[in-house]
C-alpha positions in Angstrom: -11.9 14.1 -18.9 -12.5 17.8 -19.5 -13.3 20.4 -16.9 -16.4 22.5 -17.3 -16.5 25.0 -14.5 -18.1 28.4 -14.5 -19.5 30.7 -11.9 -22.0 28.6 -9.9 -25.2 29.4 -8.3 -24.8 28.5 -4.6 -27.0 26.2 -2.5 -29.3 27.9 -0.1 -27.8 29.0 3.3 -27.4 26.2 5.9 -28.5 23.5 3.4 -27.0 20.2 4.4 -26.7 17.3 2.0 -25.4 13.9 2.8 -22.9 11.5 1.3 -21.6 11.0 -2.2 -21.3 13.4 -5.1 -24.3 11.6 -6.7 -26.4 12.6 -3.6 -25.2 16.1 -3.7 -26.0 17.0 -7.3 -29.6 17.6 -6.7 -28.9 20.4 -4.3 -25.6 21.9 -5.6 -25.2 23.4 -9.0 -24.0 20.9 -11.6 -21.1 23.2 -12.4 -19.5 22.0 -9.3 -19.2 18.7 -11.1 -15.5 19.3 -12.0 -14.6 19.1 -8.3 -16.5 15.8 -7.9 -14.9 14.4 -11.1 -11.5 15.2 -9.5 -12.5 13.6 -6.2 -13.6 10.4 -8.0 -10.2 10.3 -9.8 -8.4 10.2 -6.4 -10.9 7.6 -5.0 -12.2 10.0 -2.3 -15.6 9.9 -0.6 -17.4 12.9 0.6 -19.9 13.9 3.3 -21.5 16.8 5.3 -21.9 19.4 2.5 -22.8 22.8 4.0 -23.5 26.1 2.2 -21.2 28.9 3.3 -20.5 32.6 2.6 -17.6 31.7 0.3 -19.2 28.7 -1.4 -19.5 25.2 0.0 -17.6 23.2 2.7 -17.5 19.5 3.0 -15.6 16.5 4.4 -13.3 14.4 2.2 -12.0 10.9 3.1 -8.9 9.7 1.4 -8.2 6.3 2.7 -6.0 5.5 -0.3 -3.3 8.0 0.6 -0.7 6.1 2.8 0.7 9.1 4.5 0.5 10.4 8.1 -2.7 12.4 8.8 -4.6 11.1 5.7 -6.6 8.7 8.0 -8.5 11.6 9.3 -11.4 13.3 7.5 -10.1 16.3 5.5 -12.1 19.6 5.7 -12.5 21.1 2.3 -14.0 24.2 0.6 -15.2 25.0 -2.8 -14.6 28.7 -3.4 -16.8 30.3 -6.0 -15.7 34.0 -5.7 -12.3 35.1 -6.9 -12.3 37.9 -4.2 -12.4 35.5 -1.3 -9.3 35.5 0.9 -8.1 31.9 1.0 -6.2 32.5 4.2 -9.5 33.2 6.0 -11.1 30.2 4.4 -8.3 27.8 5.4 -8.1 29.1 9.0 -11.8 28.9 9.3 -11.7 25.2 8.3 -8.7 24.6 10.5 -10.4 26.1 13.6 -13.0 23.4 13.5 -10.5 20.9 14.7 -9.7 17.4 13.4 -7.2 17.0 10.6 -4.6 19.7 10.1 -4.8 19.2 6.3 -7.3 21.3 4.3 -8.1 21.3 0.6 -9.5 24.3 -1.2 -11.0 23.9 -4.7 -11.2 27.2 -6.6 -13.7 27.2 -9.5 -13.9 31.0 -10.1 -12.4 32.3 -13.3 -9.1 33.5 -11.6 -6.9 32.3 -8.8 -7.6 34.3 -5.7 -4.1 34.7 -4.2 -3.8 36.6 -1.0 -0.4 35.6 0.3 1.2 32.4 1.6 -0.8 29.6 3.3 0.1 26.9 5.8 2.0 24.0 4.3 -0.9 21.7 5.1 -3.3 23.7 2.9 -3.6 22.6 -0.7 -5.3 24.7 -3.3 -6.6 23.2 -6.5 -7.6 25.5 -9.3 -8.9 24.5 -12.8 -5.4 23.8 -14.1 -4.3 21.7 -11.1 -7.4 19.6 -11.1 -7.2 19.0 -14.8 -3.5 18.0 -14.7 -3.9 15.6 -11.8 -7.2 14.2 -13.1 -5.7 13.4 -16.5 -2.4 12.1 -15.2 -1.3 8.5 -15.4 -1.9 8.0 -11.7 -3.8 10.8 -9.9 -3.4 9.2 -6.5 0.3 9.0 -6.9 0.5 12.6 -8.1 -1.5 13.8 -5.1 0.6 11.7 -2.8 3.8 13.3 -4.2 2.3 16.8 -3.8 1.4 16.2 -0.1 4.8 14.6 0.6 6.7 17.4 -1.0 4.8 20.1 0.9 5.0 18.6 4.4 8.4 16.9 4.1 8.9 13.1 3.9 10.1 12.8 7.5 6.8 14.3 8.6 4.7 12.0 6.4 5.8 8.6 7.8 2.4 6.8 8.6 3.7 3.8 10.4 3.0 3.6 14.1 2.8 0.6 16.5 1.5 2.7 19.4 -1.9 3.7 18.0 -4.8 2.1 16.4 -4.3 1.7 12.6 -6.3 4.3 10.7 -8.3 3.4 7.6 -5.4 4.2 5.3 -3.0 1.9 7.2 -5.4 -1.0 7.8 -4.7 -4.1 5.6 -6.2 -7.5 5.4 -8.8 -9.1 7.8 -11.3 -9.3 4.9 -13.0 -12.5 6.2 -13.3 -11.2 9.7 -14.7 -7.8 8.6 -17.1 -9.5 6.3 -18.5 -11.7 9.1 -18.8 -8.8 11.5 -20.7 -6.8 8.9 -22.9 -9.5 7.3 -23.8 -11.7 10.3 -25.7 -9.1 12.1 -27.7 -11.6 14.2 -24.6 -13.1 15.7 -22.7 -11.9 18.8 -18.9 -12.3 18.5 -15.9 -12.7 20.7 -12.8 -11.5 18.8 -9.8 -13.1 20.5 -6.1 -12.7 20.0 -2.8 -11.9 21.7 -1.4 -8.4 22.3 -0.3 -6.4 19.3 -2.3 -8.6 16.8 -4.6 -5.8 15.8 -7.8 -6.4 17.8 -8.4 -2.7 18.5 -7.6 -1.8 14.9 -10.2 -4.3 13.7 -12.7 -2.9 16.1 -12.3 0.6 14.8 -12.1 -0.5 11.2 -15.5 -2.2 11.7 -16.9 0.9 13.4 -15.6 3.1 10.7 -17.2 0.9 8.0 -20.6 0.9 9.8 -20.5 4.7 10.2 -19.4 5.3 6.7 -22.0 3.1 5.1 -24.7 4.1 7.5 -26.1 0.6 7.4 -29.7 -0.3 8.5 -28.5 -2.7 11.2 -28.3 0.1 13.7 -27.4 3.7 13.1 -25.6 4.1 16.4 -22.2 2.5 17.0 -21.2 2.5 20.7 -17.5 1.9 21.3 -16.5 1.1 24.9 -12.9 0.6 26.2 -12.9 -1.1 29.6 -9.5 0.4 30.4 -11.3 3.6 30.9 -12.2 2.5 34.4 -16.0 2.4 34.1 -18.2 -0.7 34.4 -19.9 -1.9 31.3 -23.3 -0.6 32.2 -22.0 2.8 33.2 -19.8 3.1 30.1 -22.7 2.2 27.8 -25.1 4.6 29.5 -22.5 7.4 29.3 -22.1 6.8 25.6 -25.8 6.9 25.0 -26.4 9.9 27.2 -23.7 11.8 25.3 -25.2 11.1 22.0 -29.0 11.0 22.4 -31.8 12.3 24.6 -31.6 9.3 26.9 -32.1 9.9 30.6 -29.0 9.7 32.9 -28.0 6.2 33.9 -29.3 4.7 37.2 -28.4 1.2 38.4 -30.6 -1.4 36.8 -31.8 1.1 34.1 -29.6 -0.1 31.3 -32.3 -2.1 29.6 -34.6 0.9 29.5 -31.9 3.1 28.0 -31.0 0.6 25.3 -34.7 0.0 24.5 -35.2 3.7 24.0 -32.1 3.9 21.9 -33.3 0.9 19.8 -36.8 2.4 19.3 -35.6 5.9 18.4 -32.5 5.3 16.3 -32.4 1.5 15.5 -30.7 -1.3 17.2 -27.2 -0.1 18.3 -23.9 -1.9 17.7 -22.0 -2.3 21.0 -18.2 -2.9 20.5 -16.4 -3.6 23.8 -12.6 -3.5 23.8 -10.2 -4.8 26.4 -13.0 -6.7 28.2 -11.0 -9.5 29.7 -11.4 -8.4 33.3 -15.0 -7.5 32.8 -16.2 -10.9 31.5 -17.0 -12.3 34.9 -19.0 -9.3 36.0 -22.8 -9.1 36.5 -22.8 -6.3 33.9 -21.7 -8.8 31.2 -24.6 -11.1 32.0 -27.0 -8.1 32.0 -25.7 -7.1 28.5 -26.2 -10.7 27.4 -29.8 -10.8 28.5 -30.5 -7.5 26.8 -28.8 -8.8 23.6 -30.9 -11.9 23.7 -34.0 -9.7 23.5 -32.6 -8.0 20.3 -32.0 -4.6 21.8 -28.3 -4.5 21.0 -25.8 -6.4 18.9 -22.5 -7.1 20.8 -19.0 -7.7 19.7 -16.3 -8.3 22.4 -12.6 -7.9 21.9 -10.0 -9.4 24.3 -7.3 -11.9 25.1 -7.1 -15.0 27.3 -9.7 -13.7 29.7 -12.3 -13.4 26.9 -11.2 -16.8 25.6 -11.9 -18.4 28.9 -15.2 -16.6 29.2 -16.4 -17.6 25.7 -15.8 -21.2 26.6 -17.6 -21.0 30.0 -20.5 -23.4 29.8 -22.5 -21.9 32.8 -22.9 -18.5 31.1 -25.9 -18.3 28.7 -24.5 -15.3 26.9 -21.0 -16.9 26.5 -22.7 -19.9 24.8 -24.2 -17.5 22.2 -20.8 -16.0 21.3 -19.1 -17.1 18.2 -15.3 -16.9 18.4 -13.1 -15.2 15.9 -9.4 -15.9 16.4 -6.9 -13.3 15.2 -3.5 -14.4 14.1 -0.8 -13.0 11.8 -1.8 -11.2 8.6 -1.9 -13.2 5.4 1.2 -12.8 3.4 -0.3 -10.5 0.7 -1.7 -8.1 3.3 1.5 -8.1 5.3 3.5 -7.2 2.1 1.1 -4.3 1.3 1.4 -3.0 4.9 5.2 -2.7 4.4 5.4 -1.7 0.7 2.5 0.6 0.0 3.4 3.2 2.7 7.1 3.0 1.7 6.1 3.7 -2.0 4.0 6.6 -0.8 7.1 8.0 1.0 9.1 7.7 -2.2 11.3 5.0 -0.7 12.2 1.6 -2.3 13.7 -1.7 -1.1 17.1 -2.8 -2.2 15.6 -6.1 -3.5 12.5 -8.3 -3.1 14.2 -10.5 -0.6 14.3 -7.6 1.8 10.6 -7.8 2.2 10.7 -11.5 2.9 13.2 -10.8 5.7 10.8 -8.3 7.3 7.9 -10.8 7.1 10.0 -13.4 8.8 11.3 -11.1 11.4 7.9 -9.8 12.4 6.0 -13.1 11.8 3.5 -10.9 9.9 2.1 -9.4 13.1 0.6 -6.0 12.4 2.1 -4.0 15.2 5.6 -5.5 14.6 5.3 -4.7 10.9 4.3 -1.1 11.7 7.2 -0.8 14.2 9.8 -2.1 11.7 8.4 0.0 8.9 8.8 3.1 10.9 12.4 2.3 12.0 13.4 1.4 8.4 11.7 4.5 6.9 13.5 6.8 9.3 16.8 5.2 8.6 16.3 5.3 4.8 15.3 9.0 5.0 18.3 9.8 7.2 20.8 8.3 4.7 19.2 10.5 2.0 19.5 7.6 -0.5 15.8 6.7 -0.5 16.5 3.0 -0.3 15.8 0.5 2.5 19.0 -1.6 2.4 19.4 -5.1 3.4 21.9 -4.1 6.1 19.3 -2.0 7.8 17.0 -5.0 8.1 19.8 -7.2 9.3 20.5 -4.6 12.0 16.8 -5.0 13.1 17.3 -8.8 13.1 20.1 -8.5 15.7 17.5 -7.0 18.0 14.9 -9.7 17.3 14.9 -11.1 20.8 14.1 -7.6 22.1 11.6 -6.7 19.5 8.5 -7.1 21.7 10.2 -5.1 24.5 10.9 -2.3 22.0 7.3 -2.5 20.8 6.1 -1.9 24.3 8.1 1.3 24.6 7.2 2.6 21.1 
């Protein structure tokens, strides 16, 4: 695929255009197409295009790169003037917060070099885009570029202590499909600790926000560990993100009705709701949901299981249960192997992966925990190989694995 970039005519100041490269072409000169061709080659998605003094800034999502930090949106710039100081551009993007990584695409005739940049800043000129775009595997080539710049020890993406980002979420296709497609159904997602309930919640929220579906443009995520009651937490979310009036006791229905009428029916995702199931707030949410003002998905453990089987609760009777267990074998293998490949590490033999699946029982948090331990050790040995003896050493601690997970 050839590149055809020349000096572009910029979009008008403050012009904002949504979504994909296809949606952007009508407002941005077609000679930016070389950048979008490159982005398609690395399976990226784009959003929030804004005209700037130096060219155009936008957001890039790279869920296919299995390295630390790639789960966050990447702030990018298209620079059209060879006199622009790239240091100022990169620091301007970095100052907006979010991901520390920034990508700068230079489409002017010459490379505007003004001194060294931070190691998290990646500049792509004509030649770099062309070479990567036409390589055997553009994603692998970009992964290697990032890993080499930041250092492999700083790129380990495994973590059992935080919610899995989009680039480290594997499997759960059936569950995600039901949550996305069955929009008239309220669900109770139930499973033990460390099975990935919160990761599923955020993956579903991420999908809804990315796709901007018509089932409700607002996604409200509530974590009951934050200490607020359900009604107060929901009202706080709405008040922070719309023109809704401050919450008063008994006013939740009015707030959600206004939200529904102005922006569409919201999606309410409530995490860690076990201790809140027996509250009057839950029944109020249930009554509001019955009237079609909100779609509700609850996430919890045994407390939610007990509530969902409670015959006296009319809302509980409407909930459909989704039980989360171990990952399917294919997804569990990908969770272990794909990040290792992205780090440039390999396994001594295929039996090593079977050992890990048996040790972790294919539980997501345990897989992440073991992946991190093994990657660190393989990097420390400077051999780039996860050896069988390393896994056997983990097996010795099998009885203490859950305890170690809790302290991770």
